[in-house]
C-alpha positions as CSV (number, residue, x, y, z in Angstrom):
1,M,0.0,-0.1,0.1
2,L,1.3,3.4,-0.7
3,S,1.6,5.9,1.7
4,K,0.3,9.4,1.8
5,F,3.2,11.0,0.7
6,E,4.0,8.3,-2.5
7,I,0.3,9.3,-3.6
8,L,0.9,13.0,-3.3
9,V,3.8,12.4,-5.3
10,T,2.2,10.4,-7.7
11,I,-0.5,12.4,-8.5
12,L,1.8,15.3,-8.9
13,V,4.2,13.3,-11.2
14,L,0.6,12.4,-13.3
15,V,-0.3,15.9,-13.7
16,F,3.4,17.1,-14.9
17,L,3.3,14.3,-17.5
18,F,-0.2,15.1,-18.7
19,F,0.8,19.0,-19.2
20,I,4.1,18.1,-21.1
21,V,2.1,15.7,-23.3
22,I,-0.3,18.0,-24.0
23,S,1.9,20.8,-24.5
24,F,3.6,18.9,-26.8
25,G,0.9,17.8,-28.6
26,A,-0.5,21.1,-29.0
27,G,3.2,22.4,-30.4
28,A,3.9,24.8,-27.6
29,F,7.7,23.5,-27.7
30,S,8.0,24.1,-31.6
31,K,9.7,26.9,-32.8
32,K,7.0,28.2,-34.9
33,E,4.6,31.0,-33.5
34,I,1.7,29.7,-31.4
35,K,-1.8,30.5,-32.4
36,P,-4.0,32.5,-30.2
37,E,-6.7,29.6,-30.1
38,T,-3.8,27.3,-29.2
39,K,-2.5,29.9,-26.4
40,R,-6.2,29.9,-25.0
41,Y,-6.5,26.4,-25.2
42,L,-3.2,25.7,-23.3
43,K,-4.0,28.3,-21.0
44,S,-7.7,26.4,-19.9
45,V,-5.7,23.1,-19.9
46,N,-2.9,24.7,-17.1
47,I,-5.9,26.1,-15.1
48,L,-7.4,22.4,-15.3
49,L,-4.2,20.6,-14.3
50,I,-3.6,23.0,-11.5
51,I,-7.4,22.2,-10.2
52,I,-6.6,18.7,-10.6
53,A,-3.3,19.1,-8.7
54,V,-4.9,20.9,-5.8
55,V,-7.6,18.7,-5.7
56,G,-5.4,15.8,-5.5
57,I,-3.2,17.5,-2.9
58,I,-6.8,18.0,-0.5
59,L,-7.7,14.5,-1.1
60,A,-4.3,13.1,-0.2
61,M,-4.2,15.0,2.9
62,F,-7.4,13.0,4.0
63,I,-6.0,9.9,3.6
């Protein structure tokens, strides 16, 4: 069974991996200029990932 800390680290690592994969897929790491629609998409995805991380931290504290 995983401890509280290990669960928290796992959640944060998964959120970070999702960020990398989504940013890479949207072309954020390319040398071309990013379209405004893509910037808005990445901003909303970042907000969603922050919310997921915060909820994960709160849930891990109550385990």
